[in-house]
N, C-alpha and C positions, 0 to 999 in steps of 0.2 A: 241396860237397854230396856225399855219399856215394851210391853207386848202390844199387838194391834188392837186388841179389844179395850185398851186403857185410853184415857182421855187424849194424851198426846204420845204418838208413837214414833214420830220422826220430826227431826228439826234440820233445817238446812240455811245457809246463809245466802241471801240474794242481794245483789247491789241495785241501788235506785239509779234514776237517770244520770246524774254527773258523777264524776270521780271523786269529788270533794265530800259528798254526802257519806255518811257512815253506813256500813251493810246492814241490812234488815234481816233479822232471823226469822224464818218462816216455820210455822208449826202445822202438821196436818191434824185436824180434829173433825168431829162429826158436826154437821151444820146445826143439829139441834142444840149444840153446846155454846154456840157463838151468840154473844150479846148484841143488842141493837147498836147501830152505828159503825160496826166493823165492816171493812171491806176486805174481800179476798178473792181467791180463784177456785173454781170447782176442780177437784182433782180426779175423783172416780165415783161411780154408783155401785153400791152393793146391794142390790135388792132383786126381787123376782122379775122375770122377763117382762111380764105385763106391765108392772109399775115402771120399770126402766124405760120401756117404749113410750109409755105416757109422759114421763118426765122429759125424755128427749124430744118428743113433740112439741113441748112447751118451751124448749130452749136450754133445758138444764143438761149440758155436755161438758166434758173436760175442757179446761182452759177458759171457760167463760167467766169474766169477772162479775161480781155481784156486791151488792151492800145490803145488810140486813136493816131495813127500815124500822120495824116495830115488831113487839111480840105482844100477843094478847095478855091481859092481867094474870090469866091462870096458866099461861104458857103455851096455850094451843088456840089458834094457829099462829104462825110467824109470817111476816111479809118481807119479800125480798125484792130489790130492784135489780133486774138483769136485762140486757139487750133492749134497753129503753122502755120497758114496761114493769108493772108491779105484779108479783106472784104470790099467793098465799099458799102456804104448805102446812099440813098437819104435823105435828111434832114427831110422829112415827115415821112418816115419809121423810122428814129432814134427817132423822137419825140413820137413814141408808145412804146419806150422801156424804163423802169425805171431802173436806175443803182445806185449802192452805190459807192461813191467816197470820199476820204478825204476831210473834210471841209476846206475852205480856210480861 
């Protein structure tokens, strides 16, 4: 079993819409490690109280669906689409957010 500090620490199987589709295996990773074009769900925030409050005010809460739109050439910042708007986060801030994405 992988530890929490590693890239992938938990995987589970989740079924999509219909019964005919194959189950999709979901992995929990840090948002900073997610590539552009990937869609997932926010799992939890592990950051200071002040940063957590600021992120929650912008709509970054558990259960929210998001898509990574793009990442700057040097990796900082990254742009997310969530709740109908685009949000840019620093790589350091994105590293404090755990998300569930389909395993590769």
